[in-house]
N, C-alpha and C positions, 0 to 999 in steps of 0.2 A: 442501450447505447452507453458506452463508457466515456467519462470525462477525465482526460489524463492530466493530472497535476504532476509536477516534478519537484523533488527536493534536490537541489543542485549545490555541490560543495563549492566553497570559495577557493579559487586557486587550483590546487592539485586535485587529482581524482581520488576516489576512495581506493585505498590499497586492498589487496586480498584479505588481510587480517581484519581490516575495518569492515569490509563487505560481510565477512563471516560474523563479526560482532553484531552487525545490523540484522542479519538473517537470524541469529540466535535470539535477539530481542523480539523479533516478529514472531518466531515460532513459540517463544515462551510467554508472550503477553497478549497476543491477538487470537481471535478465533479463525484459524487458517488451516489449509492443507498445503504442505510444502511439496512441490512437484520435483523440480531439479534446477540446478544452476541458479539458485536464489530466486525462484519464481513461486509465488504463493497465490492461492485463491483465498479471498476473504469472505467469510460468511457472516450473516446478520448476528447469529448467536449460536450457542451450543445445541439448542433444540432443533434448528433447521439444518445444522451441519451434516448429520448422517444421511438424511434423505437427499439433500442436494449433492453431496459428494458421490453417493451411489449413482445418481443420474449422470453426473459428469464422467464417471468411470464407465458407465454403460454406453454413453454416446460421446466418445472423445472428439469426434470431428464436428460436432455441432457448436454453434456459438453459445456463449454463456452470458446472458444479459441480466441474470438475477443476482450474481455475486460480483464483488469487486476483485481486484487483483493488485499485487505488488510485485515489481521487478527490481531487484537490487543489481545495478550495473556500475561499472567503474566511474562513470561521469555523472550518474544521477540515480535516484530512487524514484521509479515511476509508480504513481498511485492511480489506479484505474477505478474511479468512483462510479457508482450507479445511483439512481434515484431511490435511496433507501436511508431515511433519517436515522434508523436504528444502527446502521453500519458506520455512519460518519464519525462518531466519537473514536472509533478504533484508529482511523486515519489521522485524526487530530492528535491522539495520544502518541502515535509514532512520530509525527512531525514535531511535536513538543519535545519529546525525548531526543530526537536526532538533532534538532537545532540547538538544544541545550548542551548536548554532548560534543557537537562540532560547530561551535559558533562561526558565523559567516555563511552557513548553509542557508539557502533561500528557497522558499516555496514559489514556484511559478506556475502559471496557467496561460496557455497560448503565448508563451514567451514574455509574459508580463509578471513582475513580482507581485505576490499576493500575501496578505497576512495569514498566518496559520489558522486564525479564527474563521477564515472563509471555508474551512473544512467542516465546520459545525453546522447542524441543521439551521437553515435560514441564512447562512453565511455566504452563499453563492450569489 
């Protein structure tokens, strides 16, 4: 099961250049596979990535409850967390970078604002 957090910009939406900058940061700094349209699967680490990616490619229509995901959208960045403490620091790193780069961006869960530290192990 995924727990969907959102990074929501204050005021205006993320424009296309900003969404690309966010996607570039994700692809260059997190352990991910970039699918299309700024959708990423997040893996625990580089060691599990090859095997889990192969499974996803072999069974594209099955649910993926082992890995997290990120969707970069105009009005938000969705963080699909799973119960994996080793993966959580990657989501925190993204939230820390994004809120620093675009002040006013808020982390929410179930429509309530949350501190980005809630993305760390034990923070939920």
